[in-house]
N, C-alpha and C positions, 0 to 999 in steps of 0.2 A: 504494500500500500504506500502510495506517495505521501510524504509529509506535507501538511498544510502550512501556509504562511500564518505564523502565530503572532497576533497582536494583543494577546491577553494581558491584563493589567497586573496579574500576579496571583498565584505562581505563574511565572512567565517563561518565555522562550529561553532555552539553553543552547549553547553551541553544540552542533551534532557531534563534533570530535570529542567533546567532554562527555556527552551521553554514552558514547562508545567506550570511553575509558571507565566510566562508572559501571557499565554492564560487566566489564572484565573483573572489576573489584568485588563483585557480588559472590562469585563462587570460589575464587582463589586469588587472594591479594598478594601480589609480589612473590608468588611461589611459596607462600607459607602453608598451603594446604587448607586454609580457612578463608572464608569471606571476611571482608573488613567489618561487617556488622556483627560478626560472631566472636571477635577477639577482644581481649581486655583493653580498656582505656588506660590501664596502668602499665601496659607492656611497652617494650622498646619500639615495636613497629608503629603503634599509634602515637607514641611520644614524638617520633620523627615526623609524623604527619602534622600534628598540631604546632610543633615548633616551626616547621617549614611554612605552614599556612600563615602564622603570625609574621614571620620574617618577610614573606612575599607581600602580605597586606601592608606592612609598615613601609616597604619600599615603594609600592605603587601609589598609595594614598599620600605619602609624605608625612608620616607620623614622627614627631620629634622623639629623640631617644629617651627623654625623661617622662614621656607619656606612657600609660599602660594601655594594653589592648586585651579585650576579653571577647570570648565567643560564648554567648549565653543563650538560654532558652526563654520562651515567653514572648518573643517578638518585640517589635517596637511598642506594642500596647502595654507591656509590662514596664518598659522604660518611661512611659508617661508618668507613672507613679514612682518608680524606683529612683529616677533622677531627682525629683523634688524631695523625696524622703531622705536621700543621702546628702544633698547639697544645702538643705535648710533645716534649721532648728525649729521647734514649735513656734508658730506665729511669725516667722521670718518671711520676707517678701521676695517675690519673683514676678516678672512681667512677661506677658505672652502676646504674640502677634497672631490674630485670628484670621487665617486665610482659607479655612475650609473645615471639612469634617474631622480630619485627624488632629489639627491644632485645637479644635473644640474639645475633642476627647482628652487631649493632653492636659488642657486646663482643668477639666472636670476632675481628673485623677489627682492633679497637683493640689487642688483645693481641699482634698481629703486630709492633707497633712501640713498645709502652709497657708500663708496669706498670698495667694496667687490671683492676679487679675489680668483682664484683657486691656491692653493699652492702645490697641487698634483693632477695629473690625468693620466689615462692610455690611450694610443692610442688603437683604435679599440674597440671591445666588451670587457668590463671589466670582468676579471676572478679572480681578487684578490683585497685585500685591502692593503693600505700602512702600512709599519712597521716603528717603530721609527728610525729616521735618514734618511728617504727617502724624507723628506720635511723640509722646513725652514719657520717658522712663522715670519712675519714682526715685527720689534721691537715695533711699536706703534699700533699693532693690538689689538682690545678690546677682541676678543674671537675667538675660533676655532670651526667651525661648522662641524658636521659629521652626516652621516646616518648610524645607527648601523647595520642594516640588509637590504640587497638589494633584494627585492622580485622578480625582473625581471631576474637578473643574478644568484641568489642563492649564494651570498657572504655575509660574516658577520665578523665584528670585534670580535675577541676572547677576547680582552681586550680593555680598554678605550684608545683612541688615546693619544699620548704624546703631551701636550700643554704647557709645562713649567709652568710659573706662571700665565698663562691666563686661565680663566674659559672656559668650554665647553658649546656649545649649541648642544643638541642632538635630532635628529628625531628618536624616538624609536617606531614608529608606528607598525612595524611588529614583534618586539620581546620583548616589554614591558611585564613584569610579567612572562616571560618564564625562566628567570635566574636573579640572583641578579645584582644590579647596584649601584654604589656609587653616590648617588644623590648629595652629598656635593661637588663633583667636577664640577658640572654644574651650570651655570647661569640660563639656561632655558632647560627644558626637556619637549618635547611634543610628543603626540602619538594619532593618530586617533584610535577610539575604535574598528573598524570593523575587526580587526585581532584577538586580544587576550582579549579584554575588553568588547565586546558586539556588538551590531548592529552599522551600520553607523549612522552618525548624531551627534556624540559627539566627542570632542577632549579634552583629558586630558592634562593640561598644569601645570608644576611645575616651580615656580619662586623663585630664591634666593632673600634675602633682597637687594642685590646689583642690581639685575635686576629690582626690583620695584622702587628703587631710580633712576636708569637710565631712567626708563619710565617717571618719573616726570621731570628729567633733559631734556630729549629729547623733551618733550612737551613744555618746556620753550624756547628751542633753535630753534625749527622748526617754520618757518613762518606760522602763523595761528594755530599752535599747532597740536597735534595728534587727528584725528577724534575720537569721543567718543567711537564708537564701536570697535576701534582698540587700545585703551589705556589699557595696562596692569594695570596701577595704578587705573584707574576707575573700571575695572572689579574686582580687588581685593577689593576695597572699597565696591562694590555692591555684593560681594560674588557670583559671576557668574550670577547674576540676574538683571543686568542693563536692559536687555530686557527679554522676555519670553524664558526660556531655553527649551531644548529638554527634557521635563519631563519624557516621557516614556523611552527614551534612557538612561537617568541617572539612572532610576530604574533598567533597564536591566543591566547596568554596575555594579550596586551594587549587583545584583543577581549572575552575573558571578564571581565577586570577592568573594562572599560568597561561591560559589562552589570551587574556588581555596583554600579558607581557609579549607573547609571540606576535600579537597584532600591532605592537609598537607602543604599548603602554597607554596611560590615561590621555596623553596628548593626542595620540592617534584616535582614541575613542571620541575625543572632542570633535575632531575634524569629521569623523564618520557620522556622528550624531547631528552635527550642523548640516551636513549634506542631506541626510534623510529628512530632517525637519523642513529644510528649505524646499525640497521637492514636494512634500505633502502640502505645506502651507501655500506654496505657489499655485497648486491646483485649487485649493479652497478659495483663493482670492481671484481666480482667473475670470470668472464670468458673473458672479453674484448669485448663482443657483444655491451654493452651499452657504451655511450660516455658522461660521466659526464662533465659539463661545468666548474665549479669552481675549482681552484687550491686547492689541498688538505689542504694547510695551511690557506685557507680562506673560507672553506665550511660552508654554512649556515645550522643550525639545524631547521630553520623554513621553508625555501623554497629550495627544492632540484630540480635542473634543469639538464636535460640530453637530449641526442638524441639517435636515433637508427642509423644504417648505412646509411639511406636515408630519405629524406623528405616524401616519399611515405609510408615508414614503420612508421614514426612518426604519420602520419595521421591515418593509420590503427590501431596503438596502441591506440590512443585516442578514436577512434570510437568503437573499440571492448571492450575497458575498460569500457566505458559508458554503453554498452549493458550488461556488466557483473556486473553492480552496482557500478562502481568506477567513481565518477563524478569530474569534475573540473581539469582534467589533461593536458589540452591544454596549451602550453607555451604562454607567453605574445605575443600579436599580433606583437610587434616590432621585436621579435627575433625568434619566432616559437619554435619548439621542444616540449619538455614535461616538466611539472613542477608539483611537488606534494608539497602542503603546509601543514606542520605538526604542526599547531598551538596547543596551550594548549588543546583545546577541541577535537582534533583529537586523537582517542584512538589507542592503540597498535594493537588492533584487525583490525583496518582499514589498518594499515601499513602491517600487516601480510597478509591480503587479497590482497593487492597490490603486494607484493613480490611473492605470490603464482601465481598470474596472470602473472607477468613478467616471471617467470620460464616457464610457459606453452607457452607464446608468443614466447620466445626465442627458445624453443624446436620446435615450429611449423614453425617459420620464419627464424631462424638463419642458 
């Protein structure tokens, strides 16, 4: 059976060469006579895997030497709560930029354990991200939280938000490794793996020295301390292996990062992603038939969202596209419409096939 062009928002497309490597690891990993999922996470074989994955991640993302890297479970959704729990004492403040569903959820979880508030939000369905000067950070706020790319609405920060002398906490789940990022401006940077780093089940977390110290401090200040499974400090001390980690997911992440290396690194991914997004947005803007959602100054290179002139045509587009071998184009259930996710592993040939189908669809239905 021929593989479809995969535009799913996540779990998302993986490089075919990586999928083939993963299939080989299932039955007999590196000649050990056991599959990777069957062997101890405490053994030498997996230790080499996780150490190698961290080293490759540090190199590709540009993680400073004194920052910690963790591979945790619970996804970005756990980090919504865990970041605030570790960085803030009871009643301490943090500020949040509200750009969509995920930042809203992050704020909701942070409010459980801190004085967290939204310092910027847009009424209605978000179609852009804030620019410097459009929000004010509270004087005693410890950090500014943002979601770099918004999968549902197709918006993205083109540069880091302005935070003054405060560190950033960034959810980069859907655009990590797609373009360079200044890690040193962040106290915490976290990303679920299922967009650009591998399959679901692993969350990469980067912690500054300040963040680790804050975790120790918060543990002292909070009545009863921080639960072991939620402590950044403990997870750093145990090198992501306080409990059994997602061994297969970490190996898959390492293989995806190796593919990025072979493709030329994050700089090459940036060029590749700009080319794909330019091709698709060019078609969306060509005639006026399509209705792109995001404002042009906030358009995402990872998740492109749009509509046709009617909900009925939206549904027909998604259905006919799937029949033509173009999968995962239905918009998020909360907003409808059409969405194409152009993560790193999505090739230009897939975007070209989508654009060709769009031209035929508009010719027939427009």
